[in-house]
C-alpha positions, 0 to 999 in steps of 0.5 A, spaced: 458 483 493 458 476 494 464 472 497 465 468 491 467 474 487 471 478 492 477 475 497 481 477 503 487 473 503 492 473 508 498 468 510 499 466 517 507 466 515 506 474 513 506 475 521 513 473 522 515 479 517 518 483 523 525 486 523 525 488 531 520 488 536 520 496 536 521 496 529 516 501 526 514 496 520 510 491 525 506 485 524 501 487 529 498 491 524 495 485 521 492 482 527 489 489 529 485 490 522 483 483 522 480 484 529 476 490 527 473 487 521 471 481 525 468 486 531 463 489 525 462 482 522 465 484 516 470 478 516 469 471 518 475 467 520 473 461 515 473 467 510 480 468 510 484 465 504 491 462 505 495 463 499 497 456 496 505 454 496 509 456 490 515 455 486 518 461 489 525 461 486 522 462 479 517 467 481 523 472 485 527 472 479 521 476 475 524 482 480 530 480 483 537 478 481 540 471 483 545 474 488 541 478 492 536 472 493 541 468 495 544 473 500 537 474 503 536 466 503 543 466 507 542 471 512 535 468 514 539 462 517 540 462 524 547 463 524 549 466 517 556 465 515 561 471 517 563 473 510 555 474 508 554 478 514 560 482 512 556 483 505 549 485 508 550 492 507 552 491 500 544 489 499 541 494 504 540 489 509 543 493 515 542 498 520 535 500 523 532 501 516 531 494 513 536 489 517 537 482 516 533 477 521 532 470 522 527 467 517 526 473 513 526 469 506 520 465 508 516 471 511 517 475 505 516 469 500 509 468 504 508 476 502 509 475 495 505 468 495 499 472 497 500 478 492 501 473 486 495 469 488 491 475 489 493 478 482 492 471 479 485 470 481 483 477 479 487 477 472 484 470 471 477 472 472 476 467 478 475 473 482 473 480 481 476 483 487 482 481 492 485 484 498 492 482 501 493 487 506 500 484 508 503 486 501 505 492 498 513 492 499 514 497 494 521 500 495 525 493 494 530 494 488 532 488 484 539 487 488 537 491 494 533 492 500 530 498 502 525 502 506 523 496 510 522 492 503 525 485 502 522 482 495 517 487 491 511 483 491 507 487 487 512 487 481 513 479 481 505 479 481 504 483 476 509 480 471 507 473 473 500 475 471 502 478 465 506 472 462 499 468 462 494 474 461 497 479 457 494 485 461 495 492 461 495 494 468 495 500 472 499 500 479 496 506 484 500 507 490 497 512 495 503 511 500 506 517 503 513 515 500 514 514 493 513 507 490 520 507 487 521 500 486 515 499 482 516 505 478 524 502 477 521 495 474 516 498 469 520 505 467 521 502 460 515 498 460 508 501 457 504 495 459 504 497 466 502 504 468 505 506 475 501 512 478 504 514 485 501 520 489 506 522 495 510 527 499 515 530 495 522 527 495 525 534 497 524 532 504 522 525 505 525 518 503 526 515 498 527 522 495 524 520 488 518 521 485 518 528 481 513 530 476 518 530 471 519 522 472 515 520 466 518 513 464 523 512 458 523 509 451 517 505 450 515 506 457 515 514 456 508 517 459 506 510 463 509 513 469 505 519 473 508 522 479 504 527 484 509 529 489 505 533 494 508 539 499 509 537 506 503 539 511 498 538 505 491 537 508 485 533 506 482 537 501 488 539 497 490 531 497 483 529 495 483 534 489 490 532 487 488 525 487 482 525 484 484 530 478 490 526 476 488 519 477 481 520 473 486 523 467 491 518 468 486 512 467 482 515 462 488 516 458 491 509 459 485 504 459 487 499 463 485 492 464 486 491 471 488 495 477 493 494 483 492 499 488 497 500 494 494 503 500 500 505 505 496 509 510 502 514 512 499 520 510 495 521 516 497 527 521 498 522 526 504 518 522 511 519 525 515 518 519 512 523 514 510 530 514 503 530 511 497 533 515 491 528 512 485 525 516 481 519 516 477 523 510 482 521 505 482 513 507 475 513 506 475 516 499 481 512 496 478 506 496 471 509 494 474 512 488 478 506 486 472 501 486 468 506 482 474 507 476 475 499 476 468 498 474 468 504 470 474 502 466 476 494 467 470 490 469 471 491 476 478 487 476 481 490 482 487 488 487 488 492 493 495 491 497 497 494 504 504 498 505 506 503 510 503 506 516 506 507 522 501 509 527 499 502 528 494 503 533 490 509 531 490 509 524 492 503 520 486 498 523 481 504 521 484 505 514 486 498 512 479 496 514 476 501 510 479 498 504 475 491 505 469 495 507 469 498 500 471 492 496 466 487 499 460 492 499 459 491 507 453 495 509 457 499 514 461 503 508 454 506 506 453 508 513 460 511 514 459 515 507 452 518 510 455 520 516 461 523 513 457 527 509 452 530 515 458 531 519 457 525 523 461 520 526 460 512 527 463 509 533 468 504 533 466 497 536 466 497 544 469 490 544 475 492 540 477 498 544 476 494 550 481 488 547 486 493 545 486 499 549 490 496 555 496 494 550 496 501 546 500 507 550 496 512 547 488 513 547 485 509 541 480 513 537 473 512 539 470 513 532 471 511 525 472 518 523 477 523 526 474 528 530 473 535 527 478 540 530 482 534 533 488 535 527 490 542 528 490 546 521 496 549 518 497 556 517 500 556 510 494 552 507 492 557 501 500 557 499 500 549 499 494 548 496 496 552 490 503 549 489 499 542 489 494 544 484 500 546 480 504 540 481 497 536 479 496 540 473 504 538 470 503 531 472 498 529 467 499 535 462 500 530 456 493 526 457 
């Protein structure tokens, strides 16, 4: 893939999207990932594209209500008005989940700008692929923040591109948490198919995303949910993903794919109950890349999302997206090694740089070690349940 057809987009201002120092949604994830890619010669500093400045008020209204936007702006100030602080709970901007912080409007707008630019560049044909790992704030609602998300960058970017290009879009969400904010925005819209594979909402935030949620009115059938059982492992996760996604894309025939790559289904993640390894994060971008070229001329935009083992999982998983998208030689080496049960070491310079800052031992390889993640005794029962869920999710296709 030439640098003229693929782009790595990241705004320095996105690094200021930080609720509290110990909040799980920490922007050091971006620095760790970029550093890892640089150490394997997959990304040069001069090739990181800063998104342009946009007239944000107009863009934000594509997904959010005016009073919510004004509340975000007001609570971003150094000393917000007391009356506005008292109403923060009304907008979901309170507690330990998504508390307001100084400068949050500007930081969230930087993330929106990156995704808008990525989608526009691919939709217009300027690029074939684009990666904006700071994006993926999929829980943000029209009038309420939720799940660490303030502005729903994917919704805004898709709607902005559709105003110009009238594309059918397939939105793929592999975050362990259901992509509820994106689903809600397009629930009655047949021009956007939302696909989400996640841990069942029976036990995990946001408590939605059941297989019977299929859309309403003209959008009925353009919504696919694959809620997996707790403690699902690699093979069952991947079987469910490949079966349902292939059926979905063959039925929907999109012009463009936007994929959200939350990497919190890993067994190490502290905020979920799935039990997967790096194996799924190698295959996810491979399959999406293949399908993008098969169905929509390669038009593919990838964004980030969740992932709360920020040291051991996120840098590896997000780097794998870029290695696949840019067709870096290392991706073929990793694939070959995985097929033969072998592992490729992470760069020693990267480990030396970050190990002193990490409280846990960093992994030494791109792949997890065999036997490192404990097997689940109920494997057969969980797998059978997931097979049933996957079949029901796409039974109309």
